[in-house]
C-alpha positions in Angstrom: 0.1 -0.1 -0.2 3.0 2.5 0.8 4.3 1.6 -2.1 1.5 3.0 -4.4 0.9 5.6 -2.6 4.7 6.2 -3.3 3.7 5.3 -7.1 0.8 7.8 -7.3 2.7 10.9 -5.6 5.7 10.4 -7.6 3.4 10.5 -11.1 1.5 13.5 -9.8 4.7 15.4 -8.9 6.1 14.5 -12.9 2.7 15.8 -14.0 2.8 18.7 -12.5 6.7 19.2 -13.6 5.4 18.8 -17.4 4.0 22.7 -16.7 1.4 21.9 -19.1 -1.5 20.4 -17.1 -2.5 24.1 -15.5 -5.8 23.4 -17.7 -9.0 25.6 -16.9 -11.3 23.2 -18.0 -10.8 19.8 -19.7 -12.8 21.0 -22.8 -11.7 22.9 -25.2 -13.3 25.9 -26.6 -14.1 25.6 -30.7 -14.5 29.5 -30.5 -10.3 29.6 -29.7 -8.1 30.0 -33.1 -6.1 26.2 -33.3 -2.6 25.8 -31.5 -0.2 24.8 -33.3 0.0 21.2 -33.6 2.8 18.6 -33.7 1.1 15.2 -33.6 1.8 13.3 -36.7 -1.7 11.1 -36.4 -2.2 7.5 -38.0 -4.5 5.1 -37.7 -5.5 1.5 -36.8 -6.8 -1.1 -39.4 -9.3 -3.0 -37.9 -11.9 0.0 -39.0 -12.0 -2.3 -42.4 -12.2 -5.8 -41.0 -8.0 -6.5 -40.3 -8.1 -9.0 -37.8 -5.5 -11.8 -37.4 -7.9 -14.3 -38.5 -8.3 -16.6 -42.1 -9.6 -14.4 -44.3 -9.9 -11.4 -42.6 -6.2 -10.0 -43.1 -7.6 -10.0 -46.8 -8.4 -6.4 -45.8 -5.2 -5.2 -45.0 -5.1 -3.6 -48.8 -8.5 -1.7 -48.2 -6.9 -0.3 -45.1 -3.8 0.7 -46.1 -5.2 2.4 -49.3 -7.7 4.5 -47.6 -5.2 5.5 -44.5 -2.8 6.5 -47.4 -5.6 8.5 -49.2 -6.7 10.5 -46.6 -2.9 11.4 -45.6 -2.9 9.2 -42.3 0.9 10.1 -41.4 1.3 6.1 -40.0 -0.6 2.4 -39.4 -1.0 0.1 -36.8 -2.4 -3.8 -37.1 -1.4 -6.9 -36.0 2.4 -8.4 -36.5 0.0 -12.2 -37.1 -1.2 -10.1 -40.0 2.0 -8.5 -41.4 3.5 -12.0 -41.0 0.8 -13.7 -42.9 0.6 -11.2 -45.7 5.0 -11.6 -45.9 5.2 -15.3 -46.1 3.6 -14.7 -48.9 6.1 -12.5 -50.4 3.4 -9.7 -50.4 3.9 -7.8 -47.7 7.3 -5.0 -49.1 5.4 -4.4 -52.1 2.1 -3.8 -50.8 4.2 -1.2 -48.3 5.9 0.6 -51.1 2.5 1.0 -53.0 0.9 3.1 -50.4 3.7 4.8 -49.0 2.1 4.6 -45.3 4.8 3.2 -42.8 4.5 1.2 -39.8 4.2 2.3 -36.0 2.9 -0.3 -34.2 1.6 -3.6 -33.7 -0.9 -4.8 -31.1 -0.3 -8.0 -29.5 -2.9 -9.7 -26.7 -0.8 -11.8 -24.3 -2.4 -13.7 -21.2 -1.7 -12.4 -18.0 -3.9 -15.0 -15.7 -2.7 -18.0 -16.2 0.9 -18.9 -14.7 1.5 -22.2 -16.7 1.2 -19.8 -20.3 4.0 -17.7 -19.3 6.3 -19.5 -21.2 4.9 -19.9 -24.1 3.3 -16.8 -24.4 7.0 -15.0 -23.8 7.9 -17.1 -26.4 5.2 -16.2 -28.9 5.3 -12.3 -27.9 8.8 -12.1 -28.7 8.7 -13.5 -32.3 5.1 -11.7 -33.1 7.3 -8.4 -31.5 9.9 -9.4 -34.4 7.5 -9.2 -36.8 7.2 -5.3 -35.7 10.7 -4.9 -35.8 11.5 -6.1 -39.0 9.0 -3.8 -40.7 10.6 -0.8 -39.0 7.8 -0.6 -36.2 8.4 0.6 -32.7 6.1 0.3 -30.5 4.2 -3.1 -29.1 0.6 -2.3 -27.8 0.2 -4.9 -25.3 -3.5 -5.8 -24.5 -4.7 -8.0 -21.8 -6.9 -11.4 -22.6 -10.7 -11.7 -22.4 -12.6 -12.9 -19.2 -16.2 -13.6 -18.4 -15.7 -9.8 -16.8 -19.5 -11.2 -14.7 -17.7 -14.4 -13.1 -14.1 -12.3 -13.0 -12.8 -11.3 -10.2 -9.4 -8.8 -10.4 -8.1 -9.3 -6.9 -7.6 -13.2 -7.5 -5.4 -12.5 -10.4 -3.5 -9.1 -9.5 -0.6 -10.6 -8.7 -0.4 -12.7 -12.1 -1.2 -9.8 -14.2 1.5 -7.9 -13.0 4.1 -10.8 -12.9 3.2 -11.1 -16.4 3.5 -7.7 -17.9 6.6 -7.0 -16.3 7.8 -10.1 -17.6 6.5 -9.7 -21.4 7.7 -6.0 -21.3 11.5 -7.4 -20.3 11.5 -9.4 -23.6 10.1 -6.8 -25.9 12.1 -3.8 -24.8 15.2 -6.1 -24.7 14.2 -6.4 -28.6 14.8 -2.2 -28.8 11.0 -1.7 -28.8 8.8 0.6 -26.6 6.4 -1.1 -25.3 2.7 -0.2 -22.9 -0.5 -1.5 -21.5 -3.4 -0.8 -23.4 -6.4 -2.0 -21.4 -10.0 -3.1 -22.8 -13.3 -3.4 -22.3 -13.9 -7.2 -22.2 -10.8 -8.3 -20.3 -8.5 -8.8 -16.7 -7.9 -5.3 -17.4 -11.0 -3.8 -18.2 -12.1 -0.5 -15.0 -10.5 2.4 -13.8 -9.7 1.3 -10.6 -8.1 -2.5 -12.5 -5.4 0.5 -14.1 -4.6 2.3 -11.6 -3.8 -1.1 -9.3 -2.0 -1.7 -12.4 -0.2 1.2 -13.2 0.6 1.7 -9.7 2.5 -1.6 -9.3 4.3 -3.1 -12.5 7.6 -2.0 -13.7 7.2 1.5 -15.5 10.5 1.4 -16.1 9.9 -1.2 -18.9 5.7 -0.8 -19.2 4.9 2.3 -20.0 0.7 3.2 -20.8 -0.8 2.9 -24.1 -4.3 3.7 -23.5 -7.6 3.7 -25.8 -9.5 6.6 -24.7 -12.8 5.2 -26.3 -12.8 1.6 -23.9 -12.0 4.0 -20.8 -14.8 5.6 -21.2 -17.2 2.6 -22.6 -15.1 1.1 -18.8 -16.9 3.8 -16.8 -14.2 5.9 -16.7 -13.5 9.7 -17.2 -10.9 9.2 -20.3 -9.2 12.5 -20.2 -8.6 12.1 -16.3 -6.9 9.1 -16.5 -4.7 10.1 -19.3 -3.7 13.2 -16.9 -3.4 11.1 -13.6 -0.8 8.5 -16.3 0.2 11.7 -18.2 3.9 11.0 -17.4 3.7 7.3 -18.7 1.9 7.7 -21.8 3.7 6.4 -24.3 1.1 5.6 -27.0 -2.7 5.9 -27.5 -5.4 4.6 -29.8 -7.5 7.8 -29.9 -11.4 6.6 -29.9 -14.8 8.3 -29.3 -17.6 6.2 -27.7 -21.1 7.7 -28.2 -22.8 4.0 -27.0 -24.9 3.8 -29.8 -25.9 0.6 -31.7 -22.6 0.3 -34.7 -19.0 0.5 -34.1 -19.4 -1.3 -30.9 -21.3 1.8 -29.6 -17.9 3.7 -30.4 -18.2 6.4 -33.1 -15.8 8.7 -35.1 -14.0 11.9 -33.4 -16.8 14.6 -32.6 -19.2 12.7 -32.2 -19.0 10.9 -28.9 -18.4 11.4 -25.2 -14.3 11.6 -24.6 -13.2 15.0 -24.5 -10.9 14.7 -27.6 -9.1 18.2 -27.2 -8.6 18.2 -23.5 -6.7 15.0 -24.1 -4.8 15.9 -27.8 -4.3 19.3 -25.4 -2.2 16.3 -23.1 -0.4 14.4 -25.3 0.7 17.6 -27.2 2.1 18.9 -23.4 4.8 15.4 -23.7 5.6 15.2 -27.1 3.9 12.1 -28.6 4.8 12.9 -32.2 3.9 10.2 -33.8 2.4 7.3 -31.8 -1.2 8.4 -31.3 -3.7 5.9 -33.9 -7.0 7.0 -34.9 -9.3 3.9 -33.9 -12.9 3.2 -34.6 -14.5 -0.8 -34.4 -15.7 -2.5 -37.5 -19.3 -2.8 -38.1 -20.8 -4.3 -41.4 -24.2 -2.9 -40.9 -22.8 0.5 -39.9 -24.2 4.4 -41.2 -21.2 4.8 -43.2 -18.7 3.0 -44.4 -14.9 2.5 -43.4 -13.7 5.3 -45.4 -16.5 7.6 -44.2 -16.1 6.9 -40.6 -11.9 8.0 -41.7 -13.3 11.2 -43.7 -15.8 12.1 -40.7 -12.6 12.2 -38.2 -10.4 13.4 -40.3 -11.7 17.0 -40.7 -12.7 16.8 -36.8 -8.9 16.6 -36.4 -8.4 19.8 -39.1 -10.9 22.1 -37.4 -8.6 21.2 -34.0 -5.1 22.1 -35.7 -3.9 19.1 -37.4 -2.6 18.5 -40.9 -2.1 15.6 -42.6 0.3 14.0 -45.7 -0.5 15.5 -49.4 
């Protein structure tokens, strides 16, 4: 308990030391002239249904085509998808065709079953090497799914922290950066679970890579969580949450309840130039095509002062 209190005080002190957190309000007004923006925002590929399942990885080309056409600066996908394309000799020409660099890879690791730890280390190491092979620099480390209605976080807390420390160590040993990516429906979902983990793990290796839409959907104030752990935020999924019937409740930026302007202001203050990825879950029957959601989000970001590749 004393260690957790000390960690929290340290984080608060570091955040205050940044000198840019004295926001009069977490809500940014559009009436003001947009400040100079430095972030080069990328996009993940799951909006097009690009997943590490047989057949689902075929959408990677359409994802890169749209991401490139709209001028996003980089992309993120599952290293399993990259590996599948690479084994067929198709990935290098595909990336060259659309000219969008890989920034990060998304890996889910089992955190609650110690008997799987050794095998998971081997798998996560191999997938991280795929990210590295194609010049990615960050591994987004996500928790495994659980049945939340019967799940008890405290029963697994020690194993979760131990597993995250082990996985982060092997990733950083490769020269990559990594961070915890909390997620609904997993063993780290709620605000309290996020705080309990981030206040206990070895943050020399494991940073924070939040999904702000997932935080909001999980019942937290996403902007407040980002503020509290800002010194550790090294990567982010920029997502909005509306709670409607499409896109698992998420929506293009600016249409939901997440305080996107405040979050971006904070992220700008710590210099995350290339490690913010827009994300929206797929919805085949949604009111907009993947490209239309990307264009809607891009227009919103442009109003905030962000630029895109020409």
